[in-house]
N, C-alpha and C positions, 0 to 999 in steps of 0.2 A: 300522313307523312309530315315531318318537320320542315321539309323543303318547300311545302306549299304548292306542290304540283301533283295533283291526283286526278283520276278519271272523273270523280264526281264534280270537282270544281271546273275542270277543263275537259269536256268530253273529247275523246280522241287522243288524250295524253295518258301516260302511266309511267310511274317510277318504280322500278324493280331492282333487285340485286343480281349481279352476275355470280359466277361460280366462285369468285374470290371475295365477294362481299362489296364490291365497288357498285355504285349506283349506275343504273342504265335508264335512259329515257326512251320510251316507245311512242311513236306517233302512228295512229291507225286511221286510214281514210275510210269514210263511210262505204266506199266501194270495195274495200277489202285489202288494198295495198297497205304496206307498213314499212317503217324504218326504225332501227334501233341504234342509239348512240350510247357508247359506254364512256363514262367520265374518266375512266383510266385511259389516258391518251387523247381524250376528246374524239374518239374514233367511231365512225359509223361501222358497225359490225354486222349489220343485216339490212338488206333492202329487198322486199318481196313485192311482186305485182299482185293484181287483184285475183289471180288464180293461185296465189300462195307459193309461186316459184321463186326460189332464191336467185337473185341477180348478181350477188357478189360471191367471190371465191375466198375460202379460207383453207390454208395449207394443212394437210394431214400432220405436218411436222411443227405446226404452230405451238408455242408455249403459252399457255393461258395463266401466267403467273407474274404479277409485278415483281421487280421493276422491268421485266422483259416486255417489249412491244409485241403485240399480236400480229403474226404474219398473215394478213388477209383483211378483207373489208377495205376501208379507206383510212390508212394511217396518215397523220399530219406530220410533215417533215418541216421543222423550224428549230433553230435559225440557220441550219445548213442542210444541204442535201448531199449524200455521199460522204466521202471521207476527205473532203476538200479543206477542212479547217481543223481547229484544235479540239473540237467537241467529239462526242461519241457519233457514230455513223447516223446520218439523217437527223441530227440534233436531239434535244431532250424533250420536245413538246409531246412526243408520242408515248413517253414513259412517265408523265406527270398526271396528277389528279386535277381535273378541271372542276369548275363549279357552274351550276345553273345561274344565270343572271336573272334574279327574281324581279328586278326593276325594269327590265326591257319589256316593251309592248309584245304581248304574245298573241299572234294571229291564230285564229281557229276557223274551221269550216263554217261558213255561213255568216260570220261576223261582218257586217257591212258588205254583204255579197261577196265576201272573200272565198276563193276556191282552193285555198291551201291552209295548212297549219304549220307553224314554225316554233322553234325554241332557240334561244341564245345560250351558249356556254362560253365561259371565260377561262383564260390561263394568265396568271401573273407570276412574276419570278419570285422564287424563294431566296432567302439569304444564301443558300448553297448555290443556287443558279447564278446569282450575281457574282459569286467568287470566281466561277469558271467563265462566265460571259457577262461582263459588267455594264449591261445596258438595261435600263428600266423600261418595260413595255407592258402593254395589255393586248393580248391576242384574243379576239372575239371570233367565234364561229357561229353563224346562223344556219341551222339545218331546217329545210322546208320540204314538205311533201304535198304535192298537189292532189286534188280530188281524183285525178286520173292516174296517180301513182308516179308522176315525175319527181325526181329527186334534185334538189339544188343545194349547193353549199356556197355561202358567202363569207369570206374571211376579211377581217379588218385588224390591222396592226397599228396600235397607237404608240407613238413615242411620248413617254410620260415626262421625262426631264428635259427634252428639247435638244439634247446633244445628238448630232447625226451619227447613225451607224448603218452598216451594210448587213444584209441578211439574205438567205435563200429560203424559199417556201415551196412546198410541193404537196399536192394531193396525190398520194402514192396509191392509186386506185387499182384494185384487183377485180376484174370482171369475171363472172362465171361463164365459161364457154364450153363447148363440146370438144372434140378432137381438134387440136391446134391447126391441123392441115386443112380443116374446113372453115377457117376463119380468114377474113381479108379486111384490111383497113383502107378506106378511101378518104382522100382529102390531103394526103401528104406527098402526092406525086410532084416531081420537079423541085422539091425543097432540098436544101442542104442539111446534112446531119453530121453529128460527131459520133464516130464509131468507137465505143468503149472496148471493143475487142481488138482494136488496132491502135491503141494508145491515143484515142480520141482524134484520130486523123479525120479530116473533113472530106465528105464525098457529097455528090448530088444524086438524089433518088431518081432512078431511071424507069421504074415500073409504073404502070397505070394504076396499080393498087398494090398494097403491101400484103404479101403472103408469107407463111413461115414453113420453111423447109430445112432450116438449120438454126443453130443458136444465134439469137439476135439480142443486142444490147446497144441501143442508139438513142440520141437526143436529137430531135428535129428542131431546127432553129427557125424562129419566126413563123410558127405554124398558123393556119387559118383559124377563125373563131369556131368553126364547125367541122368536125370529122365524123365519120360513120364507121362503126365496127360491126361487120356482118358475119353472123354465124349461120352458115348454110344448113348444118345438120339440125340445129334447133329451130331453124327458120325464125331467127330473132335478130333484130338490128338495134344496136345501142347508138343513139345520137349524142355526141359529147359537144356541148357548147361552153365556151369560156370567153372571158374577157380580162384584161389586165395581166395575164400570165402568158408570156410569149412562146414558150417551148413546150414540146410534147416528147415524151420518151416512151419506148416500148421494149419489152424483153420477151424472150421466147418462153421461159419456163412457166410463167403464171399469167402471161398476157396483162401486164400492169401498164396503165397509162398514167403518166405524171405530167404535171404542169409546173414550171419553175419560173421564178423571178428573183432577180438580185437587184437591190437598189439601196441608195443611201439618202436619208431625208431627215429633216428636222420635225416635220409634221405630216402624218399620213394616217 
């Protein structure tokens, strides 16, 4: 491969093509877990445990054709989330072609007793992007898979020209669950939330855990660093850990979890 990333040079890594010809990077743990990242959108499109079970959801209505974003996996929302600005819904990052950063240090299993493998991908604005959002940036996403199959995403947004700008960022995560009535979320009790079904009116969560009996579309403000998503039917628990992104949202239809941050800075 011309990209310099192949399974022979970097055991555990593989670059393939998706159904539209876009490059995908696959990381495979020696114990059987795997993650696949598509460079169209910089999007994690698959995450499997060591038993080969898919842990992310992809909608049956998903459109797998650029420039449309894929509904499923972990889309990256930047520089806005929702329809709150002048850009397309959830920003343009999920519709662009990212690149692999060949110069970034690439961790692999066993290197200096390392227990994970990771790859860095980059998004820089095109001339068309700068016309609709005139801020020069570099968005870096590091995708890592531990030996035991834990997935971690670390994002870095660099202000290239030093002029301050505001942005919103979200990991628009779709988790694969069984019947939604069998799912509960722990860790959001007593928090305030904005209800998108009631014109973003602010309420306080009253339940000991979040369950789903009707349509839900909320953003929980100032959420803790750890929450748990329990799927009783599959006897599976997702532990979501985060830092630097203060809010968490949830919706009924696909059980998506998002983390959002808005800030203005000269250097970050």
